[in-house]
C-alpha positions as CSV (number, residue, x, y, z in Angstrom):
1,X,33.8,10.8,8.6
2,X,31.8,8.4,6.5
3,X,30.5,9.4,3.1
4,X,26.8,8.8,2.4
5,X,27.7,6.0,0.0
6,X,29.8,4.2,2.7
7,X,27.1,4.7,5.3
8,X,24.6,3.1,2.9
9,X,26.9,0.1,2.2
10,X,27.4,-0.4,5.9
11,X,23.7,-0.3,6.5
12,X,23.0,-2.8,3.7
13,X,25.6,-5.2,5.1
14,X,24.2,-4.9,8.6
15,X,20.7,-5.5,7.4
16,X,21.8,-8.6,5.3
17,X,23.2,-10.0,8.5
18,X,20.0,-9.3,10.4
19,X,17.9,-11.0,7.8
20,X,20.1,-14.1,7.8
21,X,19.8,-14.2,11.6
22,X,16.0,-13.9,11.5
23,X,15.9,-16.7,8.9
24,X,18.1,-19.0,11.0
25,X,15.8,-18.4,14.1
26,X,12.7,-19.4,12.1
27,X,13.0,-23.2,12.2
28,X,9.6,-23.7,10.6
29,X,10.7,-22.3,7.2
30,X,13.5,-22.9,4.7
31,X,14.4,-19.5,3.2
32,X,15.7,-18.8,-0.3
33,X,17.4,-15.7,-1.4
34,X,16.0,-13.7,-4.2
35,X,17.9,-12.0,-7.0
36,X,17.1,-8.7,-5.3
37,X,18.6,-9.8,-2.0
38,X,15.6,-10.4,0.2
39,X,14.8,-13.8,1.7
40,X,11.6,-15.7,1.3
41,X,10.0,-19.1,2.3
42,X,6.7,-20.7,1.3
43,X,4.3,-21.4,4.1
44,X,1.8,-22.7,1.6
45,X,2.5,-23.4,-2.1
46,X,-0.1,-23.9,-4.7
47,X,1.6,-26.5,-6.8
48,X,-1.4,-26.7,-9.1
49,X,-0.9,-23.2,-10.5
50,X,2.2,-23.1,-12.7
51,X,2.2,-19.5,-13.7
52,X,3.4,-16.3,-12.0
53,X,1.7,-13.0,-12.5
54,X,2.5,-11.0,-15.6
55,X,2.6,-7.2,-16.1
56,X,-0.8,-5.6,-15.9
57,X,-2.5,-8.7,-14.3
58,X,-4.8,-7.7,-11.4
59,X,-3.9,-9.6,-8.2
60,X,-5.7,-9.7,-4.8
61,X,-3.7,-10.3,-1.7
62,X,-3.7,-10.0,2.1
63,X,-0.5,-9.2,4.1
64,X,0.8,-8.7,7.5
65,X,3.9,-6.7,8.6
66,X,6.0,-7.9,11.5
67,X,9.4,-6.9,12.9
68,X,12.2,-9.5,12.5
69,X,11.3,-11.0,15.9
70,X,7.8,-11.8,14.5
71,X,6.0,-9.2,16.5
72,X,3.0,-8.0,14.5
73,X,3.2,-4.3,13.5
74,X,0.2,-4.3,11.1
75,X,-2.1,-7.3,11.1
76,X,-4.0,-8.9,8.2
77,X,-7.1,-7.4,9.7
78,X,-5.7,-3.9,9.9
79,X,-4.4,-3.9,6.3
80,X,-7.3,-5.7,4.7
81,X,-7.5,-7.1,1.2
82,X,-5.6,-5.3,-1.6
83,X,-5.9,-5.3,-5.4
84,X,-2.9,-4.4,-7.5
85,X,-2.1,-4.3,-11.2
86,X,1.4,-6.0,-11.5
87,X,4.1,-3.4,-12.3
88,X,1.5,-0.7,-13.2
89,X,0.1,0.7,-9.9
90,X,2.1,2.4,-7.2
91,X,2.9,0.0,-4.4
92,X,5.6,-0.4,-1.7
93,X,8.6,-1.9,-3.5
94,X,8.8,-4.9,-1.1
95,X,5.2,-5.8,-2.0
96,X,5.8,-5.3,-5.8
97,X,8.9,-7.6,-5.6
98,X,7.2,-10.3,-3.4
99,X,4.0,-10.5,-5.5
100,X,6.0,-11.4,-8.6
101,X,6.8,-14.7,-6.9
102,X,3.3,-15.7,-5.8
103,X,0.8,-17.9,-7.6
104,X,-2.9,-17.8,-6.5
105,X,-3.3,-19.3,-3.0
106,X,0.4,-19.1,-2.2
107,X,1.3,-17.9,1.3
108,X,4.9,-16.7,1.6
109,X,7.0,-15.2,4.4
110,X,9.4,-12.5,3.3
111,X,12.4,-10.9,5.1
112,X,12.9,-7.5,3.4
113,X,15.7,-5.0,3.9
114,X,14.6,-1.5,4.9
115,X,15.5,0.1,1.5
116,X,12.6,-1.7,-0.3
117,X,10.2,-1.2,2.6
118,X,9.9,2.2,4.3
119,X,13.6,3.2,4.2
120,X,15.1,6.1,6.1
121,X,11.7,7.7,6.7
122,X,9.8,4.8,8.4
123,X,6.0,5.1,8.0
124,X,5.6,7.9,10.5
125,X,3.7,5.6,12.8
126,X,4.7,2.1,13.9
127,X,7.7,1.4,11.5
128,X,11.0,3.0,12.4
129,X,13.7,4.4,10.2
130,X,15.8,1.8,8.4
131,X,13.8,-1.0,9.8
132,X,14.1,-4.4,8.0
133,X,10.7,-6.2,8.1
134,X,9.0,-9.5,7.9
135,X,6.0,-9.7,5.7
136,X,3.5,-12.6,5.3
137,X,1.7,-12.3,2.0
138,X,-1.2,-14.4,0.9
139,X,-2.2,-14.2,-2.8
140,X,-5.9,-14.7,-3.1
141,X,-7.7,-16.3,-6.0
142,X,-9.2,-13.7,-8.2
143,X,-12.9,-14.3,-8.7
């Protein structure tokens, strides 16, 4: 019988492999690995903005959630535009982590493990338990 810790280690290892496979199937993007272990690739990079958001800064963004096969779960239209104070408001950990890497007008695709998304509970609707996800996040300019 596996312990809870061993089960979690096995799940993390399995999801790391799934993320790597999803990245290798996506020939349009070159993925990097973050310090936190998720993968990301810039679709559009705003090279004119040199700063990343700081704690307390209000950012606006749109995002879409997909499964690792790029099937849309929640579209940009369903989610709508979101405002968030960096590291001060309550937000899904995956979004908090991803937003720290975005400058205004950046569009980035992220491959997140389930433990920083909806974890062992799912969202009770369209996202299953322990489901790694693909997010596309567009940071909007703040006017």
